[in-house]
N, C-alpha and C positions, 0 to 999 in steps of 0.2 A: 208440557211440564209434567214431571213425575207425580204420582199420587202422594199426598202429604202423609198418609199413614199406610204402611205396607199391608197388603191384603192378608198376609200370613202372620200378622203380628202376634196373635194369640198362640200360634204354634211355634213361634221363634223362642229360642232359649238364650237369654242375655246373661252375661256375667254380672252386670251391675245396671241398675236403673237409677238415674240421677234426677231428683225432683228439684227444679229450679234452674233456669238458664240465664241467671245473671252472670257476672264475671267469674264468680267462684265455680258455679256449676258448669259453665262453658269451659273454664280452664281445666277442670277435672275431666270432663268429657274428652277434651283434646289429648291430655296426657295419657288417659287410659286407652284411648283408641290407638295412639302412637305406639303403645306397648303391647298391642295385640288383643286387648279385651273387647268383648262384644258389648257395646254400650247403647243404652236407650236414654236419651235426654228429653225430659218433659218440662213444660212450663205452662202455667195457667194463663199467661199472657204472651208477650213477645220476648225475643232475645234482648237481654239487657234493658228491659223496659221499666225497671223500678229503681232500687237503690243505686245501681250502677249509673243510671242516667242522671240521677239528681245529686251527685257528689260535687265536691269543689273542683274536680277535674285536675287534681294534683297527683303527681307521682313523686312522693317525697320520703325523706328519711325519718320524718317524725321528730323534728327538732324539739317540739314541746314535750315529747315523751321523756326527754332527759330529766325534766323536772320531777317526774314520778319514778325515776330510777330504772326505767325499762331499757337498759343498755342493749339487751339481747334483741329487743324489737327494733331498736334504732339500727343496730348492725345488720339485721336481716333486711330491713327496709332499704338501707343504702345499697346493699348488695343487689337487691331486686330492682332498684331504680337503675342501676348500671346495666343489668341484664335487659330490661325493657328498652333502654336507649339503643341497645345493640340488636335486639330481635324485632323491634317494631319502630324503626326510626321515622317511618311515615306518619305515625300517630303520636309518638312520645318524643318531645323535643326539650332541650335545655331551657330553663327559665331563671333569669336573674331576679332575686328578691332583695329588697332593701328593708332593713329593720331600723326605723328611727328610734332614738332613745331620748326621753324627755325627763326633766326634773319632776320628781314626785311619783314616777312610775314604780310599780311593784318590782319590776326587773330593771336594775340599774346597769350602767356600763360594765361593771365587773362581772355581773351575772351573764350578760349577753356575751361578753368576751370569753368567759369560761365555756359557755354553751357552744360557741363557734369553734373553739379549739377542740372540744370533745367531738364535735360533728366531723371536723376534718380528720381527727385521729381515727375515728371509727370507720371512715370511708377511704382508708389508704388504698392506693391503686386505682382510684376513680379517674374517669376521663374529664370530669368537670373541674373548673378552677377551684382553688381554695378560697376562703373568705378574705375580705379586706375590711380593716377598721377605718372608718372615715370620720373626719371632723364635720361640724355643722355646715361649713362652706361647701365641702365636696358633696355632702348629701343633698344640698339644695341645688347644686349643679345637675345632679342626676334626676331630681324630682323637684322642680322649682315651685310647684304648687303646695308643697308640704307646709304645715303649720310651723311658723318660725319661733313663736314664743316658747321658751323653755327648752328648745332643741339643744341637747348636749353633745350627741355623737350619733353615729349610725354604723351598721354593719351591712356589707354586701356579700351575699353568698348565692349559691346555685342549687336549685332542685330541678324538677322537670314538670311539664304539663302535658296532659293528654286532652287535646281540644275536644275530641269526640270519643268520650269513654264508651259510648254505645258501640262504636265500631270495634273497639277492642274485644268486647264480648261477642259481637257478630263474627269477627274473623276467627276467634277460637272455636265457635260452634261450627262454622263452615269448614274449617280444617278438620275438626273431629268427624264431620260427615264425609269429607273426602277420604278419610282413612277408615271408613266403614261404620261409623256410628249412625244410629237412627235418631233424628232430631224432629220432635213434634211440638209445635207451639199451640197455644189455645187449648191445652189439655189439662184440665184441673183434676188433680189426684183426689179421689173421694174415698178411697179405702186402701189400707195396707193389708195385703193378704198374708196369712201366716198358717203354719201347721207345726205342731209339736214344739211350740216355743221359739220357732224360727221364722223369719220373714220369708215369703215365697214370691212376692211380687206386688203389683199394685193394680187397682182399677181406676180408670180416669174417664172424665166426660169430654167427649169431642165436641167442642162448642161449634165450630163450622159445620159439623155433621149433625146439627140439630140436637146436641146434647146426648148423642148415642153413647152408651157405656161400653168402654173397651177394656180389655185386660192384658197385662203383660207379666211375664215371669222372670225372676232372677233371684239368686241366693243372697244377693247383697243389694240393699237400697240405701242410697246416700241422700239424705234430706238436706238440700242446700237452698232452701226456699227463702233465705234472708229473713225479713220481718215476719214471714208467715211460717217459720219453723214450728212453733208451738201449735199453730192452727192445723198444719199438715198432720202432726202427731195426733192431735185431738180428733180430727175428722176421720183419721185412719184407725182410730181405736187403740192408739199406742201412747197416749198422753201419760207422762209421769210428772216428775218435779218440773217446775217452770224453768225454762232454759234462757229465755230472752228478757232483757230489760231495755228495750229500745229507746233511743233518744232521737229527737227531731232536729234536723238541720235545715234551715231555710236560707235561700239565696235570692238576690235580686240582680237583674240584668238591665243596664242602662247604656245609652249611647255615650260615646266618648265626648268629653267636654273640655273647654279651655282650661289648661292647668292639669289635665289628667296625665299621670305618669306614663312613660313608655316602658317601664319595668314594673314588676309586681311589688306591692307594699305589704309588709307583714307588721301590723301595728298592735299595740296593746290597747284594747278597748277601754274607754274612759268609764263606762257604766259598770263593768264587772271584771276588768283586767284580763278578759279572755283574749286569746290570739284572734286577730281579725284580718281578713285578706281583702285587698283591692287588686284584682287581677286583670290585666289585659287578656281578652279572650275573644277570638273569632271576630275581630274588628270592633268589639264592644268592650264593656267592663263587667266583670262578674264580681259581685260583692257578697261577703258573708264570712262566717256562717253563724247560726245560732246553735244552742245545745241545750235542749230542755226535755224533760221526761215526756214520753208519749205512750198513752194507754188506749188510743182509739183504733180505728180501722185504717191500716196502712194504705188501703185502696182509695181512701178519701183524704189523705194528708195534703195540706196546702198551706202556703205561707199566710200568716195572719196579719192583720193591720198593725198590732203592736210590734210584731217581729220586723215588719217593713220599716216602722219608725225607728227601731233600734239600728237596723242596717244602714238606713239613710243618715241617721244622726251620727253614727260612728264615722261614716265616710265624710260627712261635712266637717266633723271635728278634725279629721286627719288632713283634709284638703279643703280649707275654708272657702276657696273660690268656687267649689262645686255647687253649693246652694241647691242640693237635690231635694225634690219634693216627690210625693207619690205620683203626681201627674207625669213625671219624667221617667218613671219605671216602665220599661218596655214589657217586661213580664217577670214573674217571680216563680220559684219552684221550691218544693220541700220534699225531703225524703226521710226515711226512718233508718237509723243505723242499727243493725241487728247485733247489739252488744250483749254480753253476758248479763244475766240478772244479778244485780248487786245490792238489792235491798234499798236502804236509804242513803247509800254512798253518793257523794257529789258526782254529778254527771261527768265533769272533766276528769275525775280520778278513775273512772271505769276503764279498765285496760282495753286497748285496741288490738290485742293479740287474738289469734283465732284458736278455737278448740274444736276437736272432733269427738262428740259425745256418743257413747254407746247407749243402746236402749235395752229394756228387759227382753226384747225380741232379738235373738241372735241374728246378726247380719244387717241390722238396722242402725245407722249412724246419722247424727245430725251435726251440721257445721254451724258453729256459733261464733260470732265476731268476725274479725278479719278486716282487711282494708284493701282498697283497689290496688295499692302498690305491691302487696304481697300475695296476690292471687296465685301466681305461678308456683311459689314455694308451698302454699297451702295445697294446691293441686298435686304436687309431687308427694307430699305427705299422705294425702288422702288415697292416691293411687297405690302407694306402697301398702297402706292398710287394707285396701280391697284385695290385693294379691294375697296378703297374709290371711284374710278371712276365707279366701278361696283355697288356701293350702297350696299355693303355687309360688314359685320363686319369681320375684319381680325383675324383669329386664331393667337395665339402666335407664334413667330418665334422660330424655334428650331435649326437653323444652327450653332449657337454658341456652342451647346453642343452635336451635332450629328456628329460623325466622318465621314469623307469621306470614300468611299468604301474600299480603301487601308489601312485604319486604323481601320476597323470595327471588332476588336477583343478585348477581355477583357484586355489583357496585351500585347502590341505590342512588347516590348523588349523580352518577354518570347516566343512569337510566332516566332520572327525572329531567335532566338537562336535555337529553336527546328527545324524550317524549314531548315536552313542551315545544321544542323547536320544530318538530316534524308533524305535529298534530294537525288534522284537518279542521279542528275547531279553533275559535278565537283564542288568543294566548291566555286571557284570564280564565276562560272556561277550562282549558287544558290544565292550567296550574291548579285550579280548584279540584279537578278530577284526581290529580296527583295527591293533593292534600287529604282527600277523603278516602280514596281507594288504594293509594300507593301503586305498586306495580300492576295491580289488577285494573288500573285505569285503562290499560290497553284493551281490556275486554269491553269496556263501555264505549271507548272510542271506535272500536271495530263495529259495534252496532250502529253508531252514528254514521260511519262511512257507508254501511250497507243500505241505510234508509235515510234519505235526505230529510224526511219529516221529523226524524229523531234528533236532528241537529239544532232545532229551534229551542230557544230558552223558555223555560216555564217560570223562571224568576229572574227578573232583571237585576235585583240586588245581589244575588249570589252567583249568577251565571250558570245555574243548573240547567242541563239540557234534557230533552225528552228521553234520550237513550238511557238515562239513569233510572227512570221509572220502570222501563221494561226490564232492565238488568235486575232491579230490586225484586221483582216478582218472579222472574224466570230463574235467577241464579242465586238469590240471597234470602230465600225463605220468607219474604214479605207476604203477609196475608191481607193486610188492610192498608188503606191510604195513610193512616197514622204510622204504621210500620215503615212505609216507604219514605215519608217526609221527615219523621222524627228520628229514625234509627237506621236508615240506609243512606239516603241522599243527604241527610242532615240539613236540608232546606228549611225544615220546620223550626230550626233554632235561629233563623234570621230575625230582624227587628220586628217583623210582622207575624211571627209564629207560623210562617209558611202559608198564611191565608192568601197571600198574593199568588201562590203557586198551586193551591189545592185544585181549583177548577181546571186549570190547564193540565195538571197531572191526571185528573180523571178523564179528560178528553184523550190523552195519550193512551190510557188504559182501554178506553173504548175502541180506539182505532187499531191498537196493536195487540191487545190482550183479550179482546172479545167481550168486554163488559157491555151489558145492555144498559139502557137508560135508567132502569130501576136500580141496578147495582151502583151506577155512578152517583145517582142522587142519594142513595143510602150511605155510601162511603163519604160523600161530601158532608152530609148532615152529621154523621158520626165524628168526622174529624173536627168540624166546627164546635161540636159539643165537647169533645175531648180537650181541646186547647183552652176552653173557657176557664178551666181550673187554674191556669197560669196567669190569669188577669189579676192585677193588683186588687186587693180586697180592702174594703173600709171596715 
């Protein structure tokens, strides 16, 4: 495997250093590298390991943003939804959603109808079907478990879901690297270097290298650290006015139950009238979300007991037969939305638009806000700004028409059918490879063909095979067992948080990647400790 940090890093001259490898930072790195810029992408943790991973996993137009008059954001989101369905069909798939309307709700049938019409109008030319208005009987046919009392009508519409949002960030970063970018994870920026009022680069701590301090130079630094944007500025000596006013969003994952819908539900919460989702996801149900002020450490954010009670209570209200309790929660997670600081404004009213804020240091910019759906358009805007700062003309952006690596085949559906039919692996394992890696599943399957020992499953629930572990470390920048299970193979999102697979994955790493007993034991202990944060809390 190549060295994780180039030996000549200090002597290299980058055009831009991007701090933060979540979906926004990875997206900018890909766009900038595609347009010929020399890019260094850094993250204090792993690719897509924070806000990106702990989202609601929706690629949506933002129906609720219509309530706040953000027509431009809805139009942008709907356009980007269509783009992602086209360039990442292996990860982003259409999702039908049902909105039931009850007596006494804040949003009645006329309001829902008006919103649906506006949604359709703003997404003209889309590939997804338009909305349908339904009576109570038709709604109950689609979702028999719905609460019947007071049901007046319903609306059926389509958005999209990215089952593995982490993979979206990973593929953007991998494609950036394939196009010349340097990508370094576990590299915490500790200083922003400057001279004459202009940024000149960064210093960062190489965690796997024992905390060794490394330096890199560039005339532009883009701070895309999500919830840590202000912290990066402060630690780097460039703190100005507060930029972020993050809110916490918590989710719960439960097993499917009798009466669980086969399509997504978008309901109005009884407790506070907020939008609430019950989403079929990865063979389970994803429930949420909450929206509350967060002033703590984003590294320690976790779903609280009261938040779980809210989530379970709203699910039981929408689907009375669910009867969910905390004991039935497989795991829960929480993340911090890096929203603009808005003082005492209501959390729901804070815009989800993105902003790229300049600093008092020339060449230093910070990304504030944004959402998973619009990462590509944010990246296009940021890359154009970088070229402007460099005093160079920006070549055209090609990310809206260039598939991500997992979709880089002429006909993805035809590829998938042929791959599953011809794979040397069992059909369910081959289908799973396609779902996780897209066209790059062929690279994993090739490893399995070459080494019989890599065809064995490490998780019976998911069908994950040993070749995926080797692929994660050799080809996808995984550094730890958590990287491998939670953000490469996605096995860690199964009903047992990947604990059924962790020991077997470590054994594969010992046999094929040269781990010694001490490394395997350390990685196992680290993984078990890491996933404890997702256990339901009292």
